[in-house]
C-alpha positions in Angstrom: 20.5 -50.9 -35.6 18.3 -51.7 -38.8 15.3 -53.3 -37.8 15.9 -56.4 -39.9 18.8 -57.2 -37.8 16.7 -56.8 -34.5 14.0 -59.4 -35.8 17.0 -61.9 -36.8 18.6 -61.0 -33.2 14.9 -62.0 -31.9 14.5 -64.9 -33.8 17.8 -66.5 -32.7 16.7 -65.8 -28.8 13.3 -67.5 -29.1 15.4 -70.4 -30.8 18.0 -70.2 -28.2 15.5 -70.4 -25.6 13.3 -73.0 -26.7 16.5 -75.0 -27.2 17.5 -74.7 -23.6 14.1 -75.2 -22.0 13.4 -78.8 -23.9 16.9 -80.0 -23.2 16.6 -78.9 -19.6 13.6 -80.3 -19.2 13.6 -83.6 -21.8 17.1 -84.4 -21.6 17.8 -87.4 -23.4 14.6 -88.3 -23.9 14.3 -85.3 -26.7 14.4 -87.1 -30.2 14.7 -83.6 -32.3 12.3 -80.7 -32.0 11.2 -77.9 -35.1 9.6 -74.8 -35.8 6.4 -75.1 -38.0 3.6 -72.8 -39.0 4.4 -68.8 -39.5 7.3 -68.4 -37.4 9.4 -71.1 -39.3 8.4 -69.1 -42.6 8.9 -65.6 -41.0 5.3 -65.1 -41.9 4.8 -64.3 -37.9 3.5 -61.2 -36.9 4.2 -59.7 -33.4 0.9 -59.5 -31.0 -0.9 -61.7 -33.4 0.7 -64.8 -34.1 1.8 -68.1 -32.3 4.9 -69.9 -31.8 4.6 -73.5 -33.7 6.7 -75.7 -32.1 7.3 -79.5 -32.6 8.4 -81.9 -30.1 9.5 -85.4 -31.0 10.2 -87.6 -27.9 12.1 -90.8 -28.1 9.7 -93.8 -28.1 11.1 -94.5 -24.2 8.6 -91.6 -23.5 5.9 -93.9 -23.4 7.4 -95.9 -20.7 8.2 -92.9 -18.4 6.3 -93.1 -15.1 3.0 -91.0 -15.8 3.6 -88.5 -13.1 6.9 -87.9 -14.0 6.0 -87.6 -18.0 3.0 -85.3 -17.2 5.1 -83.1 -14.9 7.9 -83.0 -18.3 5.1 -81.6 -20.2 3.8 -79.1 -17.6 7.3 -77.6 -17.3 7.4 -77.5 -21.3 4.0 -75.8 -21.9 4.8 -72.8 -18.8 8.5 -72.6 -20.9 6.2 -71.9 -24.1 4.1 -69.6 -22.5 7.0 -67.4 -20.9 8.6 -67.4 -23.9 5.5 -66.1 -25.9 4.9 -63.3 -22.9 8.4 -62.5 -23.2 8.6 -61.5 -27.2 5.1 -60.4 -27.5 3.8 -63.4 -29.3 -0.2 -65.2 -28.9 0.2 -68.2 -27.3 -2.1 -70.6 -28.7 -3.6 -71.8 -25.1 -5.7 -75.3 -27.1 -2.6 -76.6 -28.4 0.9 -74.6 -26.7 3.3 -77.2 -28.6 3.2 -80.6 -30.0 4.5 -83.4 -27.8 4.9 -86.4 -29.6 6.4 -89.4 -29.9 8.9 -91.1 -33.0 6.4 -93.7 -33.3 3.4 -91.1 -33.6 5.5 -89.5 -36.1 5.8 -93.0 -38.2 2.3 -93.5 -37.8 1.6 -90.1 -39.8 3.9 -90.5 -42.4 2.0 -93.8 -43.3 -1.4 -92.7 -43.4 -3.0 -92.0 -40.1 -5.2 -89.0 -39.9 -7.0 -89.3 -43.2 -10.6 -89.7 -43.2 -11.9 -93.0 -45.6 -14.9 -93.0 -47.5 -16.4 -95.4 -50.1 -12.8 -96.7 -50.7 -11.0 -93.0 -50.7 -9.2 -91.1 -48.4 -9.8 -87.9 -48.1 -9.1 -84.7 -45.8 -12.3 -82.5 -44.9 -11.6 -78.2 -44.3 -11.5 -78.0 -40.6 -13.6 -75.4 -39.7 -13.8 -75.5 -35.9 -11.8 -76.7 -33.2 -13.7 -79.7 -32.0 -12.5 -81.2 -35.3 -9.1 -81.7 -33.2 -11.0 -83.3 -30.1 -10.9 -86.2 -31.8 -7.5 -87.8 -31.4 -6.6 -89.2 -34.6 -7.2 -85.8 -36.9 -4.1 -84.8 -35.0 -1.7 -86.8 -37.0 -3.1 -85.3 -40.5 -1.1 -81.9 -38.7 1.9 -83.7 -37.7 2.3 -84.6 -40.8 2.4 -81.3 -42.6 4.4 -80.1 -40.1 7.0 -82.4 -40.7 6.9 -81.3 -44.3 6.1 -77.6 -43.9 8.9 -76.4 -41.4 11.4 -74.8 -43.7 13.8 -77.2 -43.0 14.8 -75.7 -39.7 15.7 -78.4 -36.8 16.2 -76.4 -33.2 17.7 -79.5 -31.5 18.3 -83.4 -32.3 18.6 -85.9 -35.0 19.7 -83.8 -37.9 19.3 -87.2 -40.0 16.1 -88.5 -38.8 14.8 -85.3 -39.2 15.5 -84.2 -43.1 14.1 -88.2 -43.8 11.0 -87.6 -42.0 10.7 -84.1 -43.7 11.0 -85.8 -47.3 8.7 -88.8 -46.5 6.0 -86.4 -45.5 6.5 -84.2 -48.9 6.3 -87.4 -50.8 3.4 -88.6 -48.8 1.2 -85.4 -48.9 2.1 -85.0 -53.0 0.6 -88.8 -53.5 -2.3 -87.8 -51.6 -2.8 -84.8 -53.9 -2.0 -87.1 -57.0 -5.1 -89.2 -56.2 -7.6 -86.6 -57.8 -5.4 -85.1 -60.4 -4.7 -86.1 -64.3 -1.3 -84.2 -64.3 0.8 -82.0 -61.9 3.6 -79.8 -61.7 5.8 -78.1 -58.9 3.7 -75.4 -59.3 0.6 -77.3 -59.4 1.7 -78.8 -56.0 2.3 -75.2 -54.4 -1.3 -74.3 -55.7 -2.8 -77.1 -54.2 -1.4 -76.4 -51.2 -1.9 -72.8 -50.4 -5.1 -72.3 -52.1 -6.8 -75.2 -49.6 -6.7 -72.6 -47.1 -4.9 -73.6 -43.8 -7.9 -75.8 -42.6 -6.7 -77.8 -45.5 -3.2 -79.2 -45.2 -2.4 -76.1 -42.3 -0.7 -73.6 -45.2 -2.5 -70.5 -46.7 -1.9 -67.2 -48.9 -0.6 -65.9 -46.0 2.7 -67.4 -46.4 3.9 -66.2 -49.4 5.4 -65.8 -51.4 8.4 -67.3 -48.6 6.8 -70.8 -48.9 6.7 -71.1 -52.5 10.4 -69.8 -52.8 11.0 -72.2 -49.7 9.9 -75.2 -50.8 9.6 -75.7 -54.7 13.1 -77.2 -54.5 11.9 -80.2 -52.5 8.8 -80.5 -54.4 10.8 -80.9 -57.7 13.0 -83.4 -55.9 9.9 -85.6 -54.6 8.1 -85.8 -57.8 11.6 -87.5 -59.3 11.7 -89.6 -56.4 8.2 -90.8 -57.2 9.0 -91.0 -60.7 11.9 -93.5 -59.7 9.2 -95.6 -57.9 6.6 -95.5 -60.6 3.9 -93.5 -58.8 4.4 -91.0 -61.9 5.6 -90.7 -65.4 7.4 -87.4 -66.8 5.6 -86.4 -70.1 7.4 -83.2 -70.6 10.2 -81.3 -68.6 7.9 -79.9 -65.4 4.4 -82.5 -66.1 3.8 -85.6 -64.4 1.0 -88.0 -64.7 -0.1 -90.3 -62.1 0.3 -94.1 -62.5 -3.2 -95.1 -61.3 -2.3 -98.7 -60.3 0.8 -97.5 -58.6 -1.0 -94.5 -56.8 -4.8 -97.0 -56.0 -2.0 -99.7 -54.4 -0.7 -96.9 -52.0 -4.2 -96.0 -51.3 -5.5 -99.4 -50.4 -2.6 -100.0 -48.1 -3.3 -96.5 -46.3 -7.0 -97.4 -46.1 -5.9 -101.1 -44.5 -3.9 -99.6 -42.3 -6.4 -97.3 -41.2 -9.5 -99.8 -40.6 -7.5 -102.0 -38.9 -5.8 -100.1 -36.9 -2.3 -101.0 -37.6 -0.4 -98.3 -35.6 2.2 -98.2 -33.5 2.4 -95.2 -31.7 1.0 -94.3 -28.4 -1.3 -91.4 -26.8 1.1 -89.7 -24.5 -1.0 -86.7 -23.6 -4.2 -85.4 -22.3 -5.3 -82.0 -24.0 -7.6 -81.3 -21.2 -4.9 -81.6 -18.5 -2.4 -79.9 -20.6 -5.1 -76.8 -21.1 -5.4 -77.2 -17.5 -1.6 -76.5 -17.0 -2.5 -73.7 -19.0 -5.2 -71.9 -17.2 -3.2 -72.1 -13.7 -0.1 -70.8 -15.2 -2.5 -67.9 -16.7 -3.8 -67.0 -13.4 -0.3 -67.4 -11.7 1.5 -65.0 -13.9 -1.5 -62.5 -14.1 -1.3 -62.8 -18.1 -3.5 -60.7 -19.8 -6.4 -62.9 -21.3 -6.8 -61.0 -24.6 -3.1 -61.8 -25.4 -3.7 -65.1 -27.0 -4.8 -67.5 -29.4 -8.4 -68.3 -29.5 
């Protein structure tokens, strides 16, 4: 059997097992789930990469009995680890999957997770895992994941998944426009990729697949932002930012951040989640060297 066919079959099996696990664990509390990161774009490497999966739960999950909710997440973490071991991937033992409500995704798409300084919003380069110990910082990662997923949904509400994907791209492009005099599809790609993994989560390792897969939605997003007045088109490919419009958007984001006008609540404690990982590693007698971090 050709190697490419084997790889495709393996990825389909992984997707199927995640899907079955998510349904069995969360049932009707699941909103949708998708892959992000290297696995989504086929840039993963056996024995080196983890599988980034985002599980978006219905807002009702906030009201589930805490003991029951934590048991669901524990089972999801164990399933994540089992699939990694079975198929030869290195699990991320600090963030073994993303478990987030629909409200939290909405917050991330409305600007939660940006840093504020001197009337500006910015994103520092992440060069230490300690950065993620601050819960608010996770929202920048979820915004990027909503955009950068190769349009691949595993299960759930496709309409909401695609709507959030489009909005995530538009919000990211508005942020990039704040420091640009003009922008093109190629420039957007360069800013994302050359910023490195510590910026928006994408780096040159994702190429050429990332540019190939995402150029179309960048073009669509720029056209959409032109219709809303955020940019004007000065030539066939070049757009220029409309400063007043962008500044008003930035002020709204800053106001939300400073006044803590968010609707999502934290549903997991990463220290508890990591205890699930430690328990599983001990029980499964898993090789400690075969994991991310």
